[in-house]
C-alpha positions in Angstrom: 45.5 -26.1 -6.8 42.3 -25.2 -5.0 39.7 -28.0 -5.0 36.3 -27.0 -6.3 33.1 -28.4 -4.8 30.9 -30.6 -6.9 27.8 -29.2 -8.5 25.6 -31.2 -6.2 27.1 -29.5 -3.2 27.2 -26.0 -4.6 23.5 -25.5 -5.1 22.5 -21.8 -5.1 18.8 -22.5 -4.3 17.9 -22.6 -0.6 16.7 -25.9 0.8 12.9 -26.4 0.5 12.5 -26.3 4.3 14.2 -22.9 4.5 12.1 -21.5 1.6 9.0 -22.7 3.4 10.1 -21.3 6.7 10.9 -17.9 5.1 7.5 -17.9 3.3 5.7 -18.7 6.5 7.7 -15.9 8.3 6.8 -13.4 5.6 3.1 -14.4 5.8 3.1 -14.0 9.6 4.8 -10.6 9.3 2.3 -9.3 6.7 -0.6 -10.7 8.8 0.8 -8.8 11.8 1.1 -5.6 9.7 -2.5 -5.9 8.5 -3.7 -6.5 12.1 -1.8 -3.4 13.3 -3.3 -1.3 10.5 -6.8 -2.6 11.3 -6.4 -2.0 15.1 -5.2 1.5 14.4 -8.3 2.2 12.2 -6.2 2.7 9.1 -7.1 1.5 5.6 -5.3 -1.4 4.0 -3.0 -0.5 1.1 -5.4 -1.6 -1.5 -8.2 0.6 -0.1 -5.8 3.5 0.1 -4.5 3.1 -3.4 -8.0 2.8 -4.9 -9.1 6.0 -3.0 -6.0 7.9 -4.3 -6.5 6.8 -7.9 -10.3 7.6 -7.8 -9.6 11.1 -6.3 -6.9 11.8 -9.0 -9.2 10.7 -11.7 -12.0 12.9 -10.4 -9.6 15.9 -10.1 -8.4 15.4 -13.7 -11.9 15.2 -15.1 -12.8 18.6 -16.5 -16.2 20.3 -16.3 -18.6 19.2 -19.1 -17.7 20.6 -22.5 -14.2 21.8 -21.6 -11.7 19.5 -23.2 -10.8 15.9 -22.4 -8.6 16.3 -19.3 -7.4 19.1 -17.0 -3.8 20.0 -17.5 -3.3 21.0 -13.8 -4.8 19.7 -10.6 -4.6 20.9 -7.0 -3.0 18.3 -4.8 -5.3 19.4 -2.0 -8.3 18.3 -4.1 -6.7 14.9 -4.6 -5.9 14.5 -0.9 -9.3 15.7 0.2 -11.0 13.4 -2.3 -9.1 10.4 -1.1 -9.7 11.2 2.5 -13.4 11.7 1.8 -13.7 8.5 -0.1 -12.2 6.5 2.9 -14.4 8.1 5.6 -17.2 5.9 6.7 -15.5 2.7 5.5 -14.1 -0.1 7.5 -11.1 -2.4 7.5 -11.9 -5.9 8.7 -15.0 -4.7 10.5 -13.2 -1.8 12.3 -14.2 1.7 11.3 -11.5 3.8 9.8 -10.3 6.7 11.9 -9.7 10.2 10.5 -6.2 10.6 12.1 -5.1 7.2 10.8 -6.4 8.0 7.3 -4.4 11.2 7.2 -1.2 9.6 8.6 -1.4 6.7 6.1 -2.1 9.0 3.2 0.9 11.2 4.0 3.1 8.1 4.4 1.9 6.7 1.1 2.4 9.9 -0.9 5.5 11.3 0.8 7.3 8.4 2.5 9.8 9.3 5.2 13.5 9.1 4.3 15.0 7.5 7.4 
């Protein structure tokens, strides 16, 4: 017969100290990621998503009097609109750089499959 541990010993939840340590490590990692984006002149993910959504909305909006929404949009219009919306903005006081904007847009819309 195999002895089974008591329920007090077989807790599946991690100890509070390890949860707190993991949470602190995650916060530090995210802080470092945001700092790296800022230093590179790239937009933060919220800025990027907002620019993409605004550009998509603008591309879907038809000319006046021609229906409620366009059926087809050109992806170049969406990308151009998002990049244009991000130009001249800053991330944490650092101006966004064109190359960084294009790289982050490409990574967001077509992530690499490593």
